[in-house]
C-alpha beads as a LAMMPS data file, in Angstrom:
LAMMPS data file: protein, C-alpha beads

226 atoms
225 bonds

1 atom types
1 bond types

-500.0 500.0 xlo xhi
-500.0 500.0 ylo yhi
-500.0 500.0 zlo zhi

Masses

1 110.0

Atoms # bond

1 1 1 -190.913 -333.992 161.389
2 1 1 -193.687 -335.763 159.769
3 1 1 -195.255 -332.729 158.458
4 1 1 -192.391 -330.805 157.740
5 1 1 -190.931 -334.248 155.130
6 1 1 -194.397 -334.482 153.633
7 1 1 -194.065 -331.189 152.425
8 1 1 -190.687 -331.481 151.085
9 1 1 -192.012 -334.320 149.663
10 1 1 -194.422 -332.286 147.161
11 1 1 -191.378 -330.674 145.917
12 1 1 -190.660 -334.047 143.973
13 1 1 -194.340 -334.376 143.233
14 1 1 -193.763 -331.797 140.470
15 1 1 -192.401 -333.277 137.823
16 1 1 -190.761 -336.995 137.928
17 1 1 -187.308 -338.265 136.303
18 1 1 -187.818 -337.930 132.813
19 1 1 -184.775 -338.336 131.585
20 1 1 -184.517 -334.359 130.970
21 1 1 -184.167 -332.833 134.410
22 1 1 -182.159 -335.341 136.264
23 1 1 -180.138 -331.891 137.801
24 1 1 -183.129 -330.592 139.260
25 1 1 -184.923 -333.601 140.187
26 1 1 -181.633 -334.571 141.602
27 1 1 -181.271 -331.442 143.677
28 1 1 -185.099 -331.376 145.371
29 1 1 -184.309 -335.143 145.681
30 1 1 -181.460 -333.895 147.903
31 1 1 -183.143 -331.341 149.874
32 1 1 -185.818 -334.251 150.997
33 1 1 -183.643 -336.228 151.830
34 1 1 -181.675 -333.928 153.732
35 1 1 -184.044 -332.760 155.827
36 1 1 -184.998 -336.379 156.337
37 1 1 -181.415 -337.104 157.812
38 1 1 -181.885 -339.810 154.809
39 1 1 -179.415 -338.370 152.192
40 1 1 -176.040 -341.136 153.178
41 1 1 -178.152 -343.416 151.874
42 1 1 -177.181 -342.760 147.961
43 1 1 -173.709 -341.546 149.305
44 1 1 -172.758 -344.499 150.837
45 1 1 -172.911 -348.098 149.274
46 1 1 -174.577 -350.262 151.154
47 1 1 -173.051 -352.145 154.072
48 1 1 -172.164 -355.384 155.174
49 1 1 -174.476 -357.080 157.623
50 1 1 -172.873 -357.400 161.148
51 1 1 -171.973 -360.877 162.242
52 1 1 -174.357 -362.638 164.705
53 1 1 -172.247 -361.819 167.963
54 1 1 -171.440 -357.888 166.562
55 1 1 -172.342 -355.263 169.171
56 1 1 -176.022 -353.533 169.618
57 1 1 -174.837 -350.738 168.195
58 1 1 -173.400 -352.488 164.989
59 1 1 -177.046 -354.354 164.392
60 1 1 -179.158 -351.023 165.224
61 1 1 -176.848 -349.451 162.579
62 1 1 -177.212 -351.377 160.269
63 1 1 -181.073 -352.511 160.200
64 1 1 -181.717 -348.585 160.053
65 1 1 -179.253 -348.238 157.090
66 1 1 -181.155 -350.947 155.290
67 1 1 -184.848 -349.444 156.501
68 1 1 -183.826 -345.788 155.573
69 1 1 -182.484 -347.853 152.336
70 1 1 -185.834 -349.162 151.189
71 1 1 -187.603 -345.805 151.666
72 1 1 -185.473 -343.833 150.121
73 1 1 -185.337 -346.375 146.779
74 1 1 -189.338 -346.508 146.664
75 1 1 -189.475 -342.706 147.441
76 1 1 -186.965 -342.512 144.084
77 1 1 -188.787 -345.017 142.223
78 1 1 -192.504 -343.560 142.718
79 1 1 -190.842 -340.214 141.363
80 1 1 -189.562 -341.704 138.268
81 1 1 -191.459 -341.945 134.594
82 1 1 -192.431 -345.659 133.703
83 1 1 -189.677 -346.531 131.796
84 1 1 -186.682 -345.760 134.620
85 1 1 -188.752 -347.395 136.923
86 1 1 -188.531 -350.361 134.960
87 1 1 -184.183 -350.077 134.390
88 1 1 -183.884 -349.418 138.437
89 1 1 -186.717 -351.438 139.819
90 1 1 -184.203 -353.972 140.732
91 1 1 -181.619 -351.513 142.344
92 1 1 -181.084 -349.979 145.853
93 1 1 -180.659 -346.598 146.234
94 1 1 -177.490 -345.882 146.412
95 1 1 -176.741 -348.076 143.326
96 1 1 -179.650 -345.810 140.911
97 1 1 -177.939 -342.906 141.841
98 1 1 -174.723 -344.193 140.577
99 1 1 -176.516 -345.671 137.491
100 1 1 -178.686 -342.271 136.993
101 1 1 -175.411 -340.145 137.555
102 1 1 -173.318 -342.365 134.830
103 1 1 -176.504 -341.969 132.434
104 1 1 -177.061 -338.128 133.147
105 1 1 -174.353 -336.209 134.128
106 1 1 -172.458 -336.905 131.122
107 1 1 -175.543 -335.626 129.024
108 1 1 -176.212 -332.782 131.010
109 1 1 -172.373 -331.790 130.626
110 1 1 -172.245 -332.203 126.568
111 1 1 -175.742 -330.147 127.209
112 1 1 -173.900 -327.087 128.988
113 1 1 -170.952 -327.147 126.395
114 1 1 -173.288 -326.838 123.862
115 1 1 -174.761 -324.150 125.557
116 1 1 -172.311 -321.910 126.402
117 1 1 -170.653 -322.788 122.773
118 1 1 -173.599 -321.432 121.391
119 1 1 -173.786 -318.526 123.292
120 1 1 -170.504 -317.150 122.855
121 1 1 -171.093 -318.028 118.869
122 1 1 -174.289 -315.673 118.807
123 1 1 -173.833 -312.507 117.285
124 1 1 -176.626 -310.243 115.641
125 1 1 -177.109 -309.225 112.123
126 1 1 -178.369 -306.197 110.955
127 1 1 -181.901 -305.736 110.388
128 1 1 -182.302 -308.460 113.163
129 1 1 -184.728 -307.050 116.071
130 1 1 -182.443 -306.459 119.269
131 1 1 -185.609 -307.434 121.522
132 1 1 -185.549 -310.831 119.401
133 1 1 -181.534 -311.054 119.457
134 1 1 -181.529 -310.625 123.393
135 1 1 -183.781 -312.667 124.106
136 1 1 -182.719 -315.542 122.441
137 1 1 -179.161 -314.889 124.257
138 1 1 -181.211 -314.167 127.721
139 1 1 -183.133 -317.952 127.219
140 1 1 -179.159 -319.533 126.958
141 1 1 -178.189 -317.659 129.583
142 1 1 -181.423 -319.368 131.598
143 1 1 -180.977 -322.997 129.960
144 1 1 -176.992 -322.717 131.887
145 1 1 -178.486 -322.144 134.652
146 1 1 -180.577 -324.676 134.939
147 1 1 -177.663 -327.032 134.106
148 1 1 -176.203 -325.904 137.384
149 1 1 -173.675 -322.921 135.628
150 1 1 -174.841 -319.325 136.971
151 1 1 -173.260 -316.283 134.841
152 1 1 -173.070 -313.835 136.536
153 1 1 -174.463 -310.882 135.444
154 1 1 -171.357 -308.865 134.012
155 1 1 -170.462 -311.516 132.045
156 1 1 -173.900 -311.907 130.564
157 1 1 -174.279 -308.011 129.919
158 1 1 -170.472 -307.786 127.984
159 1 1 -171.139 -311.293 126.252
160 1 1 -174.645 -309.475 124.829
161 1 1 -173.005 -305.956 124.542
162 1 1 -170.673 -308.082 121.942
163 1 1 -172.634 -309.693 120.381
164 1 1 -174.462 -306.128 118.971
165 1 1 -173.322 -304.949 115.338
166 1 1 -171.447 -301.995 114.180
167 1 1 -174.220 -300.031 114.703
168 1 1 -174.549 -300.226 118.592
169 1 1 -170.906 -299.172 118.590
170 1 1 -172.227 -295.641 120.130
171 1 1 -174.266 -296.919 122.696
172 1 1 -172.233 -299.314 123.759
173 1 1 -169.693 -297.430 124.570
174 1 1 -171.334 -294.970 126.539
175 1 1 -172.810 -297.872 128.788
176 1 1 -169.610 -298.851 129.396
177 1 1 -167.806 -295.566 130.149
178 1 1 -170.954 -294.525 132.423
179 1 1 -170.673 -298.340 134.175
180 1 1 -174.241 -298.766 134.514
181 1 1 -175.705 -301.542 136.663
182 1 1 -178.750 -303.239 134.962
183 1 1 -180.317 -306.630 134.856
184 1 1 -180.541 -308.041 131.448
185 1 1 -184.747 -306.971 131.494
186 1 1 -183.420 -303.649 131.534
187 1 1 -180.610 -303.958 130.083
188 1 1 -183.179 -304.830 126.759
189 1 1 -185.748 -301.828 127.269
190 1 1 -182.402 -299.615 126.700
191 1 1 -181.443 -301.426 123.683
192 1 1 -184.971 -301.905 122.406
193 1 1 -185.400 -297.807 123.205
194 1 1 -181.516 -296.883 121.464
195 1 1 -182.980 -299.133 118.398
196 1 1 -186.069 -297.291 117.790
197 1 1 -184.477 -293.888 118.287
198 1 1 -181.886 -295.114 115.615
199 1 1 -184.700 -295.677 113.250
200 1 1 -185.817 -292.468 113.530
201 1 1 -183.068 -291.097 111.843
202 1 1 -181.137 -290.040 114.548
203 1 1 -178.494 -292.343 116.871
204 1 1 -179.922 -290.906 120.950
205 1 1 -178.069 -293.155 122.107
206 1 1 -175.658 -291.403 124.676
207 1 1 -178.671 -289.512 125.908
208 1 1 -180.234 -292.993 126.464
209 1 1 -177.499 -294.003 128.629
210 1 1 -176.837 -290.923 130.245
211 1 1 -180.736 -290.982 131.235
212 1 1 -180.016 -294.834 132.587
213 1 1 -177.210 -293.296 134.663
214 1 1 -179.187 -290.267 135.830
215 1 1 -181.644 -292.513 137.519
216 1 1 -179.797 -295.411 138.801
217 1 1 -177.553 -292.404 140.890
218 1 1 -181.249 -291.412 142.038
219 1 1 -182.259 -294.507 142.912
220 1 1 -179.397 -296.107 144.767
221 1 1 -180.440 -299.260 143.087
222 1 1 -177.226 -302.227 142.047
223 1 1 -177.108 -304.780 139.868
224 1 1 -179.864 -307.231 140.837
225 1 1 -180.346 -310.831 139.511
226 1 1 -183.262 -311.683 136.595

Bonds

1 1 1 2
2 1 2 3
3 1 3 4
4 1 4 5
5 1 5 6
6 1 6 7
7 1 7 8
8 1 8 9
9 1 9 10
10 1 10 11
11 1 11 12
12 1 12 13
13 1 13 14
14 1 14 15
15 1 15 16
16 1 16 17
17 1 17 18
18 1 18 19
19 1 19 20
20 1 20 21
21 1 21 22
22 1 22 23
23 1 23 24
24 1 24 25
25 1 25 26
26 1 26 27
27 1 27 28
28 1 28 29
29 1 29 30
30 1 30 31
31 1 31 32
32 1 32 33
33 1 33 34
34 1 34 35
35 1 35 36
36 1 36 37
37 1 37 38
38 1 38 39
39 1 39 40
40 1 40 41
41 1 41 42
42 1 42 43
43 1 43 44
44 1 44 45
45 1 45 46
46 1 46 47
47 1 47 48
48 1 48 49
49 1 49 50
50 1 50 51
51 1 51 52
52 1 52 53
53 1 53 54
54 1 54 55
55 1 55 56
56 1 56 57
57 1 57 58
58 1 58 59
59 1 59 60
60 1 60 61
61 1 61 62
62 1 62 63
63 1 63 64
64 1 64 65
65 1 65 66
66 1 66 67
67 1 67 68
68 1 68 69
69 1 69 70
70 1 70 71
71 1 71 72
72 1 72 73
73 1 73 74
74 1 74 75
75 1 75 76
76 1 76 77
77 1 77 78
78 1 78 79
79 1 79 80
80 1 80 81
81 1 81 82
82 1 82 83
83 1 83 84
84 1 84 85
85 1 85 86
86 1 86 87
87 1 87 88
88 1 88 89
89 1 89 90
90 1 90 91
91 1 91 92
92 1 92 93
93 1 93 94
94 1 94 95
95 1 95 96
96 1 96 97
97 1 97 98
98 1 98 99
99 1 99 100
100 1 100 101
101 1 101 102
102 1 102 103
103 1 103 104
104 1 104 105
105 1 105 106
106 1 106 107
107 1 107 108
108 1 108 109
109 1 109 110
110 1 110 111
111 1 111 112
112 1 112 113
113 1 113 114
114 1 114 115
115 1 115 116
116 1 116 117
117 1 117 118
118 1 118 119
119 1 119 120
120 1 120 121
121 1 121 122
122 1 122 123
123 1 123 124
124 1 124 125
125 1 125 126
126 1 126 127
127 1 127 128
128 1 128 129
129 1 129 130
130 1 130 131
131 1 131 132
132 1 132 133
133 1 133 134
134 1 134 135
135 1 135 136
136 1 136 137
137 1 137 138
138 1 138 139
139 1 139 140
140 1 140 141
141 1 141 142
142 1 142 143
143 1 143 144
144 1 144 145
145 1 145 146
146 1 146 147
147 1 147 148
148 1 148 149
149 1 149 150
150 1 150 151
151 1 151 152
152 1 152 153
153 1 153 154
154 1 154 155
155 1 155 156
156 1 156 157
157 1 157 158
158 1 158 159
159 1 159 160
160 1 160 161
161 1 161 162
162 1 162 163
163 1 163 164
164 1 164 165
165 1 165 166
166 1 166 167
167 1 167 168
168 1 168 169
169 1 169 170
170 1 170 171
171 1 171 172
172 1 172 173
173 1 173 174
174 1 174 175
175 1 175 176
176 1 176 177
177 1 177 178
178 1 178 179
179 1 179 180
180 1 180 181
181 1 181 182
182 1 182 183
183 1 183 184
184 1 184 185
185 1 185 186
186 1 186 187
187 1 187 188
188 1 188 189
189 1 189 190
190 1 190 191
191 1 191 192
192 1 192 193
193 1 193 194
194 1 194 195
195 1 195 196
196 1 196 197
197 1 197 198
198 1 198 199
199 1 199 200
200 1 200 201
201 1 201 202
202 1 202 203
203 1 203 204
204 1 204 205
205 1 205 206
206 1 206 207
207 1 207 208
208 1 208 209
209 1 209 210
210 1 210 211
211 1 211 212
212 1 212 213
213 1 213 214
214 1 214 215
215 1 215 216
216 1 216 217
217 1 217 218
218 1 218 219
219 1 219 220
220 1 220 221
221 1 221 222
222 1 222 223
223 1 223 224
224 1 224 225
225 1 225 226
């Protein structure tokens, strides 16, 4: 158990809480505390101390909570940058988490909103390289994932296809008609190929899509994660 605890605590050693990574830091903290059976410390307020004549079991439970609270609180402080340590050094673990949530979950919601807005408004203009455009959209999608909201591949693909200019309409039409299942990097490759063919003076997007569909049927693969 001790070795497992040490191993899992390495999750928190990767990067200290610095004000912009709260969601990842909090997720790793919960994983560690769940394994150590101490997650309750950040979920429950500090209990009242039992009366002098309280049952032994109640006193033992209170003592365990206090001991775990100190252990978790020190762990959390050790995994914060110096500025956040100064702000939270006089708080117990439960109070730290409540304060951090109040500060950073609001920021995360705002960042998710701004990223969603940028993703849905992202449109490729004529003359822009399709690779640069799609990579930009994939960056927004990855950011949303880090902020705790993962888009399904199908929705992500639809958003990318809808963002393309009119010159890609034949490609989009045939892609949708053939119901191709591709990861985002695979879609990016197909779009780059179609773009290259269009620059050569002829549209081969139908052939690109048909070839992708043929390979898909041959391999029997389904849409995966990227």
